[in-house]
C-alpha positions in Angstrom: 106.7 73.4 86.0 106.9 75.8 83.0 107.8 74.3 79.6 109.9 76.2 77.0 108.6 75.7 73.1 109.0 77.7 70.5 111.4 80.5 69.1 112.3 83.7 70.4 110.5 86.7 68.4 112.4 89.1 66.7 110.0 91.9 67.6 107.9 92.2 70.7 106.3 94.5 73.5 108.1 94.0 77.1 106.0 94.4 80.1 107.9 94.3 83.4 105.9 94.1 87.0 104.3 91.3 85.9 103.7 88.2 88.2 103.2 84.6 87.1 100.7 82.9 89.2 100.7 79.5 88.0 98.6 77.3 85.9 95.8 74.7 85.9 94.2 72.3 83.7 91.0 73.4 82.1 87.7 71.1 80.9 86.1 74.0 79.2 88.9 76.3 77.2 86.7 78.7 76.0 84.6 79.4 78.8 84.8 83.0 80.5 83.1 81.7 84.0 85.9 78.9 84.4 88.7 81.3 83.2 87.4 83.7 85.6 87.1 80.9 88.5 90.8 79.9 87.6 92.1 83.3 88.1 90.3 83.7 91.5 91.7 80.5 92.7 95.4 81.1 91.5 95.4 85.0 92.7 94.4 83.9 96.4 96.0 80.4 96.3 99.1 80.6 94.5 101.8 78.4 96.1 104.9 80.3 94.4 104.4 83.4 92.4 106.9 84.2 90.2 108.1 87.7 89.0 108.4 87.7 85.4 109.2 90.0 82.3 106.5 89.1 79.6 107.5 89.4 75.9 104.5 89.8 73.5 105.3 89.3 69.6 103.5 91.9 67.3 102.4 89.4 64.9 100.6 85.9 65.1 103.5 83.6 63.8 105.7 84.7 66.9 105.5 83.4 70.9 104.9 84.8 74.1 108.0 84.7 76.2 108.2 84.8 80.0 111.6 85.8 81.0 113.5 86.1 84.3 113.6 89.7 85.3 117.2 89.1 87.0 119.1 86.8 84.5 116.8 87.8 81.5 116.8 83.8 80.9 113.4 82.3 79.2 111.2 80.7 81.7 108.5 79.6 79.4 107.7 80.1 75.8 104.0 80.0 74.2 103.4 80.0 70.3 100.4 82.4 69.8 99.0 79.9 67.5 98.5 77.4 70.3 96.7 80.1 72.6 93.0 79.4 72.3 91.3 81.8 74.7 92.7 85.0 76.5 90.5 86.8 79.4 91.0 89.5 81.8 89.3 90.1 85.2 86.7 92.4 85.5 85.1 92.4 89.1 85.9 91.5 92.7 89.3 92.9 92.9 90.5 90.7 89.8 91.0 93.6 87.5 94.6 93.4 87.6 94.8 89.7 86.4 94.8 88.1 83.3 94.9 84.5 81.9 95.3 82.5 78.4 94.7 79.1 77.7 97.3 77.1 75.8 96.9 73.8 74.4 99.9 71.4 75.1 101.3 70.3 72.0 101.6 66.5 72.9 98.8 65.8 75.1 96.4 67.9 73.5 95.2 69.3 77.0 94.4 72.9 77.6 96.1 74.8 80.5 94.9 78.0 82.0 98.1 80.2 82.7 97.3 83.2 85.2 99.1 86.3 85.7 99.0 89.6 88.0 100.0 92.9 87.1 101.8 95.6 89.6 99.9 98.4 88.0 96.2 98.2 86.3 97.3 99.9 82.9 99.5 97.5 82.4 97.1 94.8 82.6 95.0 96.6 79.7 98.3 97.0 77.6 99.1 93.3 77.9 95.6 92.8 76.5 95.7 95.1 73.9 98.8 93.6 72.9 97.8 90.0 72.7 95.0 91.0 70.3 97.2 92.8 67.8 99.2 89.7 68.1 96.3 87.6 67.1 95.3 90.2 64.2 98.8 90.9 62.6 100.7 88.7 60.2 104.0 89.3 58.4 104.1 90.2 55.0 104.9 87.8 51.9 108.3 88.8 52.0 108.4 87.4 56.0 108.9 90.7 57.3 107.0 92.5 60.2 105.0 95.6 59.6 107.0 98.8 59.3 105.0 100.4 62.3 105.1 97.5 64.9 105.7 98.7 68.2 108.5 97.5 70.4 108.0 98.8 73.9 108.6 98.2 77.2 106.6 99.3 80.5 108.3 100.2 83.9 106.5 100.6 86.9 107.8 103.1 89.7 106.7 103.9 93.2 107.0 107.5 94.1 106.7 108.3 97.8 106.4 111.9 99.2 107.1 112.7 102.9 107.0 116.2 104.5 108.4 116.5 107.9 108.4 119.7 110.2 111.0 120.6 112.8 110.2 120.5 116.4 111.7 122.5 119.4 114.8 120.3 119.7 115.7 120.9 115.9 114.4 117.0 115.0 112.4 116.3 111.8 109.1 114.5 112.5 106.4 113.6 109.9 103.2 116.0 109.5 100.2 114.7 110.2 97.2 113.7 107.6 93.6 113.8 107.6 92.3 111.2 105.0 94.4 112.4 102.0 94.9 116.0 103.3 98.5 117.0 104.7 98.2 119.1 107.9 101.0 121.7 108.0 101.8 124.5 110.5 102.6 128.0 109.4 106.2 129.1 110.0 107.9 126.0 110.8 111.2 125.0 109.0 110.2 121.8 106.8 111.9 119.0 105.1 110.7 117.5 101.8 111.4 114.3 100.6 110.6 112.5 97.0 111.8 108.9 96.9 111.4 106.5 93.5 111.8 103.0 93.6 111.0 100.1 91.2 108.8 97.2 92.3 110.8 93.6 92.9 110.8 92.0 89.6 110.7 94.8 87.6 113.2 95.5 84.7 115.4 98.0 86.7 116.1 101.4 85.3 119.0 102.8 87.2 118.9 106.6 88.1 122.0 108.3 86.9 121.3 111.9 88.6 118.8 114.2 89.7 118.5 117.8 88.1 117.0 119.2 91.7 113.9 118.9 94.0 111.2 121.3 92.6 108.0 122.9 94.8 105.1 125.2 93.9 102.0 126.3 95.3 99.0 125.1 93.4 98.2 122.4 90.9 98.8 121.8 87.1 101.7 124.0 87.5 104.1 124.8 84.5 107.7 123.5 84.1 108.9 127.1 84.5 107.1 127.8 87.6 108.5 125.4 89.8 111.2 126.4 92.2 114.2 124.6 93.3 114.5 124.0 97.2 117.9 124.7 99.0 120.2 122.1 100.5 119.5 119.2 98.2 120.5 115.9 99.6 120.5 112.7 97.5 120.7 109.0 98.6 120.4 105.9 96.5 120.2 102.0 96.9 119.9 99.3 94.4 116.1 99.8 94.1 115.5 103.4 95.6 116.5 106.7 94.8 115.8 109.8 97.3 116.1 113.5 97.1 115.3 115.8 100.0 115.5 119.4 100.5 114.9 122.0 103.1 112.0 124.2 103.1 112.8 127.5 105.0 110.4 129.7 106.6 111.2 132.7 104.7 111.2 131.0 101.1 109.0 133.8 99.3 107.7 131.5 96.8 105.9 129.4 99.5 104.8 132.2 101.7 101.1 131.4 101.1 101.7 128.4 103.5 102.7 130.7 106.2 99.0 131.8 106.8 96.3 129.4 107.9 93.9 128.1 105.3 90.9 130.0 105.4 87.7 128.2 106.9 85.9 128.7 103.7 88.5 126.6 102.1 88.7 122.9 102.6 92.3 122.7 101.3 95.0 123.9 99.0 97.1 122.4 96.5 100.8 121.8 96.7 103.1 120.3 93.7 106.5 118.6 94.6 108.6 116.9 91.6 111.9 116.0 90.6 113.7 115.8 87.4 115.5 112.2 87.0 118.0 110.8 84.5 117.3 107.1 84.0 119.9 104.7 82.5 119.4 104.3 78.8 116.3 106.7 78.6 117.3 109.5 76.0 115.5 112.4 78.2 114.9 113.6 81.5 111.8 112.2 83.3 109.8 114.4 85.6 107.9 112.7 88.5 105.4 115.1 89.7 103.1 114.9 92.8 100.3 117.3 93.5 98.9 117.0 97.1 96.1 118.6 99.3 97.4 120.5 102.4 95.8 122.4 104.8 97.5 124.9 107.2 96.6 125.4 110.8 98.7 126.5 113.9 98.0 123.3 115.9 96.0 120.7 117.7 97.1 117.9 115.4 98.4 115.6 118.1 95.1 115.6 119.6 92.7 115.4 116.9 94.5 112.9 114.5 96.7 110.1 115.5 97.9 108.5 112.1 100.7 109.6 109.9 101.4 108.1 106.5 103.4 108.6 103.5 101.9 109.7 100.1 102.5 106.9 97.7 101.9 106.9 94.1 102.4 104.3 91.4 103.5 105.4 88.0 103.9 103.6 84.6 106.6 104.5 82.1 106.1 103.5 78.8 109.3 103.6 76.6 110.0 102.9 72.9 113.1 101.5 71.5 115.3 104.1 69.3 118.9 104.2 68.2 121.8 102.7 70.3 124.0 104.8 72.0 127.4 105.6 69.8 129.5 105.5 73.1 128.2 102.8 75.2 126.7 100.7 72.8 123.4 100.4 74.7 120.1 100.2 73.3 118.5 103.5 74.0 114.8 104.3 74.7 112.5 107.2 73.9 109.6 108.3 76.3 106.1 107.7 75.1 104.3 108.3 78.2 104.1 108.6 82.0 101.2 108.1 83.7 99.7 107.7 87.3 97.6 104.6 88.3 95.4 106.8 90.1 94.5 109.7 88.2 94.6 108.2 84.7 92.0 105.6 85.4 91.7 102.8 82.9 88.6 103.8 80.5 86.3 101.1 79.2 87.3 99.8 75.8 84.7 100.6 73.0 82.4 98.1 71.5 83.6 96.0 69.0 83.1 96.9 65.5 82.8 93.4 64.2 82.0 90.2 65.5 82.6 86.6 64.2 80.0 84.4 66.2 79.7 84.4 69.8 77.5 86.3 72.0 76.9 88.9 74.5 79.1 91.4 72.7 82.3 89.7 72.8 84.9 89.7 70.0 85.9 86.4 68.8 89.2 86.6 66.5 90.7 83.7 64.8 94.4 83.9 64.5 95.5 83.4 60.7 97.3 80.2 60.0 98.6 78.6 56.6 97.2 75.6 55.3 98.3 73.5 52.2 94.2 73.5 50.9 91.8 70.7 51.3 90.2 69.9 54.6 93.4 68.1 55.9 94.8 71.1 57.6 94.5 72.1 61.0 91.7 74.6 61.5 92.6 78.1 63.1 92.3 78.2 66.8 89.3 80.2 67.9 90.1 83.1 70.3 87.7 84.7 72.5 88.5 87.9 74.2 86.4 89.4 76.7 86.9 93.0 75.7 87.3 94.7 72.2 90.9 95.0 70.9 92.1 98.2 69.2 95.6 99.5 68.5 97.2 101.0 71.4 97.2 104.9 71.5 100.7 105.5 72.3 100.6 109.2 72.1 97.4 109.8 74.0 99.2 111.5 77.0 102.6 112.8 76.0 104.8 112.4 73.2 108.7 112.3 73.2 110.0 115.6 73.6 111.8 117.6 71.0 113.1 119.9 73.7 115.0 119.2 77.0 111.7 119.4 79.0 111.2 116.4 80.9 108.4 114.1 80.2 105.9 114.6 83.2 103.0 112.8 85.0 100.7 114.4 87.9 99.2 112.6 90.5 96.4 114.6 92.6 95.8 113.1 96.0 
């Protein structure tokens, strides 16, 4: 089971969409090879995976917290100074996993705790946050650094579906060829965009939608998007859907009433929805850019597979002022990224190393001692990638205008 030890950190970075896969004792607590073996074993043989909210402190005198995503109750607490080793999966489908080895305070035995992330970028950010926790310390007055981040990352699944009207007046999903949607010209269509959050995520309720937007092309400006008529909204506890009717005579979509030239493999279509999320200070635009090809028919013979177009987005939020009316903690938008079209870049090589080999960065968390040789030595922490402060504004920054924050995904 999980043990709760330590105190709740006052400043921390929150990560949702994390699954705790379990723990195992380790004989070589600073061996990358053994860490990868434990990650592989627990990822594919975990008996009871557990969704958690991961809370990582911003200094090395704090603790990493595992919290229940439903009740927000603590499940486990690991002081940073008791963590010896942290590793992240690299290959063989392990890129979404990470682990850290913790020394049990009473027995002195090391346990490897393994986690899996819903989205790849979250795994990268978790790893960065742990590294920052090792490097940072409080000042002499016991206060955190004034620029210490307080963030949360939420995962969203966005599904696009386009249906065409048949002779009976019913709407049926269009066919696809690999990642290209096959459309027929001069046929009435229904477009639906659904947004949901993975189970175990820290849910953000959708309060309202400003409309379903559509436009030919890609990299379309906000002002060039057009509203679809006959918008319909439906929602459940975990999913929000908005749909609209694409009429044949819509002038700004007239290009799709003509067959795609044979010299062109496909065209682009952009669909978006502006959503107002609970406790988020500005609208968030989820935007999908998809490939389409227009042809008069024959798809039922040539193709046999229909599929929805789904993309996973990560929304990074940062704490700001409380609401004066609801007294809720409010969040500003740092970035919204697609896991497919914002691939994880390899970290830069470490600028300094202290011991070790093979380019690995070795960091020792700072611990206080009373002098002499009787004090406990700092724990040696080995990270399998270099640690750099996260670039919070590399994609987009909280807007000073009503324009929603946008991430696009090309298929």
